[in-house]
C-alpha positions in Angstrom: 183.9 144.5 262.8 185.6 146.3 265.7 185.1 150.1 266.2 188.9 150.7 266.0 189.1 148.9 262.7 186.2 151.0 261.3 187.9 154.2 262.5 191.2 153.2 260.9 189.5 152.3 257.6 187.7 155.7 257.6 191.0 157.5 258.3 192.7 155.7 255.4 189.9 156.7 253.1 189.7 160.3 254.4 186.1 159.9 255.7 184.5 161.4 258.8 183.6 158.4 261.1 180.4 160.1 262.1 179.3 159.8 258.4 180.5 156.2 257.8 179.2 152.7 258.4 180.3 149.2 257.5 178.1 146.5 256.1 179.1 142.9 256.8 177.8 139.6 255.5 177.5 141.1 252.0 177.9 138.3 249.4 180.9 138.3 247.1 180.4 139.5 243.6 177.5 141.7 244.4 177.4 144.7 242.1 177.3 148.3 243.3 174.0 148.8 241.6 172.3 146.1 243.7 173.8 147.6 246.9 172.6 151.1 246.1 169.1 149.7 245.4 169.0 148.1 248.9 170.3 151.2 250.6 167.7 153.3 248.8 165.0 151.0 249.9 166.0 151.4 253.5 165.1 155.1 253.3 167.2 155.9 256.5 170.7 156.8 255.1 169.8 159.3 252.5 172.3 159.8 249.6 175.3 157.6 250.2 178.4 156.4 248.4 180.4 153.1 248.5 184.0 153.9 249.4 185.7 150.6 249.8 185.4 146.8 250.0 187.4 144.0 251.7 186.9 140.2 252.1 185.7 139.2 255.6 187.9 136.6 257.3 186.6 133.1 257.8 183.5 133.6 255.7 182.4 133.8 252.1 181.3 137.4 252.4 182.8 140.9 252.2 182.8 144.1 254.2 181.6 147.3 252.5 182.4 150.8 253.7 179.6 153.3 253.0 179.8 157.1 253.3 176.6 159.1 254.0 175.9 162.8 253.3 174.4 163.6 256.7 175.5 162.7 260.2 173.9 159.6 261.5 172.2 160.0 264.8 171.6 157.1 267.1 168.0 156.7 266.0 168.8 156.7 262.3 171.1 153.6 262.4 169.5 150.2 262.2 171.3 147.1 263.4 170.7 145.2 260.1 169.4 145.7 256.6 167.1 143.3 254.8 168.4 142.6 251.4 165.9 139.9 250.5 165.9 136.2 250.8 168.5 135.9 248.0 171.2 138.0 249.7 170.2 137.6 253.4 170.3 140.4 256.0 173.3 142.7 256.3 174.8 143.7 259.6 175.4 147.5 260.1 178.6 148.2 262.0 179.5 151.7 263.3 182.0 153.4 265.5 181.6 153.8 269.3 180.2 157.3 268.8 177.3 155.8 266.9 177.0 152.4 268.5 174.9 153.5 271.4 171.4 152.5 270.3 168.2 152.5 272.0 167.4 148.9 272.5 163.8 149.7 272.0 164.4 150.6 268.4 165.9 147.2 267.6 162.9 145.5 269.3 160.6 147.8 267.3 162.3 146.9 264.0 162.1 143.2 264.8 158.5 143.5 265.8 157.8 145.5 262.6 159.5 142.9 260.4 157.6 140.1 262.2 154.3 141.9 261.7 155.0 142.5 258.0 155.9 138.8 257.5 152.7 137.8 259.1 150.8 140.1 256.8 152.7 138.9 253.7 154.4 142.2 253.1 157.9 143.5 253.0 159.6 146.7 254.1 159.6 147.9 250.4 155.8 147.8 250.4 155.6 150.4 253.1 158.5 152.6 252.1 156.2 154.5 249.7 154.3 155.9 252.7 157.5 157.3 254.3 159.4 160.2 252.8 162.7 161.6 253.8 163.3 165.3 253.3 166.9 164.9 252.1 166.0 162.0 249.8 163.0 164.0 248.4 165.3 166.9 247.5 167.8 164.6 245.8 165.2 163.0 243.7 163.7 166.4 242.7 167.1 167.7 241.6 167.8 164.5 239.6 164.4 164.8 237.9 164.9 168.4 237.0 168.4 167.7 235.7 167.1 164.9 233.5 164.3 167.1 232.2 166.7 169.9 231.3 168.9 167.4 229.4 166.0 166.1 227.5 164.8 169.6 226.6 168.2 170.5 225.3 168.8 167.3 223.4 165.4 166.9 221.7 165.5 169.7 219.2 169.2 169.2 218.3 169.1 165.4 217.8 165.9 165.7 215.8 165.7 166.0 212.0 164.8 169.7 212.0 168.2 171.0 210.8 169.5 172.5 207.6 171.6 170.0 205.6 175.0 170.9 204.3 175.6 171.7 200.7 176.8 168.8 198.5 180.5 168.4 197.8 182.1 165.8 195.5 185.6 167.2 194.7 185.0 167.3 191.0 186.6 169.9 188.7 185.0 172.0 187.4 182.5 172.3 190.2 179.1 170.8 189.1 175.9 172.9 189.3 174.4 172.8 192.8 177.6 172.0 194.6 180.1 174.1 196.5 183.8 174.6 196.0 185.9 173.1 198.8 186.9 176.4 200.5 183.3 177.5 200.9 182.1 174.0 201.9 184.8 173.6 204.5 184.1 177.0 206.0 180.4 176.2 206.4 181.0 172.7 207.7 183.6 173.9 210.3 181.2 176.5 211.6 178.3 174.0 211.8 180.3 171.4 213.7 180.9 174.0 216.4 177.2 175.0 216.5 175.7 171.5 216.6 175.0 170.4 220.2 174.8 166.7 219.5 177.0 163.6 219.7 179.9 163.0 217.4 178.1 160.1 215.8 175.4 162.5 214.5 178.0 165.0 213.3 179.8 162.3 211.4 176.5 161.2 209.8 175.6 164.7 208.7 179.1 165.3 207.2 179.0 161.9 205.4 175.6 162.5 203.9 176.8 165.8 202.3 179.6 164.0 200.4 179.6 162.0 197.1 182.0 160.9 194.5 185.7 161.1 195.3 185.1 162.9 198.6 182.8 160.2 199.8 185.4 157.6 198.9 188.0 159.3 201.0 185.8 159.3 204.1 184.8 155.7 203.4 188.4 154.7 203.3 189.1 156.6 206.6 186.3 154.8 208.4 187.7 151.4 207.3 191.2 152.2 208.5 190.0 154.1 211.7 186.5 153.2 212.9 186.9 155.6 215.8 187.5 158.6 213.5 185.6 161.8 214.5 184.0 164.4 212.3 187.1 166.6 212.6 189.1 163.7 211.4 186.9 163.6 208.3 187.6 167.3 207.7 191.3 166.8 208.0 191.3 164.0 205.5 189.3 166.1 203.0 191.6 169.1 203.6 194.6 166.9 202.7 192.9 165.7 199.5 191.2 168.9 198.2 192.5 171.8 200.3 195.4 174.0 199.4 198.9 172.4 199.6 200.4 175.5 201.1 201.5 175.3 204.7 200.3 177.6 207.5 203.5 179.7 207.1 202.9 180.1 203.3 199.4 181.2 203.8 200.5 183.7 206.4 203.0 185.1 204.0 200.3 185.4 201.3 198.1 187.1 203.9 200.8 189.6 204.7 201.4 190.4 201.0 197.8 191.0 200.1 197.2 194.7 199.4 194.3 196.8 198.4 194.0 197.2 194.6 193.5 200.5 192.9 189.7 201.2 192.6 188.8 198.5 195.2 186.7 199.4 198.1 188.1 198.9 201.6 185.2 196.7 202.5 185.9 194.3 199.6 189.6 194.3 200.6 188.6 193.4 204.1 186.5 190.5 202.9 189.4 189.1 200.9 191.7 189.4 203.9 189.2 187.6 206.2 188.9 184.7 203.8 192.7 184.2 203.8 192.9 184.6 207.5 190.4 181.8 208.1 192.4 179.6 205.7 195.4 180.2 208.0 193.3 179.4 211.0 192.2 176.1 209.5 195.8 175.2 208.9 196.6 176.0 212.6 198.8 179.0 211.8 196.9 181.4 214.1 194.8 181.3 217.2 191.3 182.7 217.4 192.3 185.3 220.0 195.0 186.7 217.6 192.8 187.0 214.5 191.3 190.4 215.2 194.8 192.0 215.8 196.3 190.4 212.7 193.3 191.6 210.6 193.4 195.2 211.8 197.2 195.4 211.4 197.0 194.2 207.8 194.2 196.6 206.9 196.2 199.5 208.2 199.4 198.3 206.4 198.0 197.0 203.1 195.4 199.6 202.2 195.9 202.4 199.7 197.7 205.5 201.0 195.0 207.9 199.7 192.0 205.8 201.1 190.2 208.1 203.5 188.6 205.2 205.4 191.9 203.5 205.9 193.5 206.7 207.0 191.1 206.9 210.0 191.9 203.2 210.9 195.7 204.0 210.8 195.2 206.9 213.2 193.2 205.0 215.8 193.9 201.3 215.6 196.8 201.4 218.0 194.9 203.5 220.6 192.2 200.9 221.4 191.7 197.1 221.4 191.3 195.6 217.9 187.6 195.3 216.9 186.0 192.1 215.7 185.4 191.4 212.0 181.8 192.4 212.1 182.5 195.6 214.0 185.3 196.6 211.7 183.3 195.8 208.6 180.3 197.9 209.9 182.6 200.9 210.6 184.2 200.7 207.2 180.9 200.5 205.3 179.4 203.4 207.3 182.5 205.5 206.4 182.2 204.6 202.7 178.5 205.6 202.7 179.3 208.9 204.3 182.0 209.6 201.7 179.7 208.7 198.8 176.9 211.0 200.1 179.1 214.1 200.6 179.2 215.2 196.9 175.4 214.6 196.5 174.7 216.8 199.5 176.7 219.7 198.0 174.7 219.5 194.8 171.3 219.3 196.6 171.9 222.3 198.9 171.6 225.1 196.3 168.2 223.8 195.1 166.1 225.5 197.8 167.7 228.9 196.7 165.8 228.8 193.4 163.4 231.8 192.8 159.9 230.6 193.8 157.1 230.8 191.3 155.1 234.0 191.2 151.7 233.5 192.6 150.1 236.2 190.4 151.0 236.3 186.7 152.2 239.7 185.4 150.4 240.7 182.0 153.6 242.3 180.6 155.7 239.2 181.3 153.0 237.0 179.7 152.9 239.2 176.6 156.7 239.1 176.3 156.6 235.3 176.7 154.1 234.9 173.9 156.1 237.2 171.6 159.2 235.2 172.4 157.4 231.9 171.6 156.3 233.4 168.3 159.8 234.4 167.4 161.1 231.0 168.2 158.4 229.5 165.9 159.3 231.8 163.1 163.0 231.2 163.4 162.4 227.4 163.4 160.3 227.7 160.3 162.9 229.8 158.5 165.7 227.4 159.5 163.7 224.5 158.1 163.0 226.3 154.8 166.7 227.2 154.4 167.7 223.7 155.1 165.2 222.4 152.5 166.4 224.9 149.9 170.1 224.1 150.5 169.2 220.4 150.2 167.5 220.8 146.8 170.4 223.0 145.5 172.9 220.4 146.6 170.9 217.6 144.9 170.7 219.7 141.6 174.4 220.3 141.7 175.1 216.6 142.2 172.8 215.7 139.3 174.4 218.1 136.9 177.8 217.0 138.0 176.8 213.4 137.4 175.5 214.2 133.9 178.6 216.1 133.0 180.7 213.3 134.1 178.6 210.8 132.1 178.8 213.0 128.9 182.5 213.5 129.0 183.4 210.0 130.0 184.4 209.0 126.5 186.6 212.1 126.1 188.3 211.4 129.5 188.8 207.8 128.4 190.3 209.1 125.2 192.6 211.4 127.1 193.7 208.8 129.5 194.2 206.2 126.7 197.8 205.8 125.7 198.9 207.0 122.3 199.1 204.1 119.8 202.4 203.0 118.3 203.0 203.8 114.6 202.7 200.9 112.2 203.6 201.3 108.5 201.6 198.3 107.1 198.1 199.4 108.3 195.8 202.4 108.0 192.8 203.7 109.9 189.3 203.0 108.7 188.2 206.2 110.4 190.6 208.9 109.3 192.5 207.1 106.5 195.9 207.8 108.0 198.6 205.2 108.3 200.1 203.6 111.3 197.1 202.8 113.6 193.7 201.0 113.7 190.2 202.5 114.0 189.8 201.6 117.6 193.0 203.6 118.4 192.1 206.6 116.2 191.9 210.0 117.9 191.5 212.1 114.7 188.3 213.4 113.0 186.4 211.0 110.8 187.3 211.3 107.0 185.3 208.7 105.0 186.4 210.1 101.6 190.1 209.4 102.3 189.2 206.0 103.7 187.4 205.1 100.5 190.3 206.2 98.3 192.7 204.1 100.4 190.4 201.1 100.1 190.2 201.4 96.3 194.0 201.5 96.1 194.3 198.4 98.2 191.5 196.4 96.3 193.1 194.2 93.4 191.8 194.7 89.7 189.2 192.4 88.4 189.3 190.2 85.1 192.4 188.9 83.5 194.7 191.6 84.8 197.6 189.4 85.6 197.7 188.4 81.9 197.8 185.1 80.1 198.6 182.1 82.2 
């Protein structure tokens, strides 16, 4: 190939002609991998790259444009490359600036090849004894890169990971499973943390599903075999997640206020859960979550909350803190407020009068007398209580007896007066008009007997002859 054609080809490809060469007599259909292998075995070009191909006229071969990393000197460019008996030798074509060769080098190469052929060896057998500084550095970098990739991939792709909690989508949630919101939060976080291929992520998500949830993922894989792990989560969100849109969830977030008696830290946790639900729906970006959270805490907290008051005074003066920083500050303030009353109660305790090292005899005697008086008073109180108890019991007993003795009289008093009847008389008092059971008069047996004798009919034949 002419030098002008090589220069024009290099100009079209944007290559420096001093770092370019053209290989001719290269068989058609030869892969780049085979060509790179032959170039590496030559050990004279260093790292190189194939930049173009074209069919050579009047022959069944092709021309290949190769770019090298380093400038090729006259002594570094051979006239031909031995590609083996199968592909034949390749001719090396260069521009005029590189075409001036020392004829002795070509003679030396031919002599070397002839010597190796006589010995039954090839150039590949002796390349191991020759090292190129640039090629050595390239191989070292490649080896280190491969080692780093293996070190990073081995612990992640292994089995030493914590499995996700099970989720089936059943209501109520069975024992040992998670509700959808908690499961989706954990799975979304773990998908971002796992440094592995999407195939492994899909496998780990699928093995945590069963029941209706597993059926949904199975159907998605049938309809879309190229579905990713995030596609799995979107399908599960459609089936088991909230039906509210991102705008609806944001409205609910803006209308969530602190309840009376609720700690600000608990209110902050409720807000963060709603905010993450909005983020999953795509209603807010990650960079805007801290500002939205801080604004809602300042707006939705109770007016008399001391911790929220400090946030209202300072949140516009500095960048919004992250969730962990804000929660830490809120909890510290709550602990300080809880400790203040206890500190006030504890402070007067050191002011108590210390115990007297030496006991005063007068004080000891007064103390003994006081203890004796307390004992006497207690004994008198117990005696008076016992006496009053016995008196009360006696009064109750007498009262019960009195009530028992006069029960008949009270019954008689309460009993209604009987109605007067002319055809009867009392067997108790002998009076007319009532029975004995209704009698309230004194007993008069003599009168009763007289009345009975009058009532009794005469004996014998008193009625006379029949």
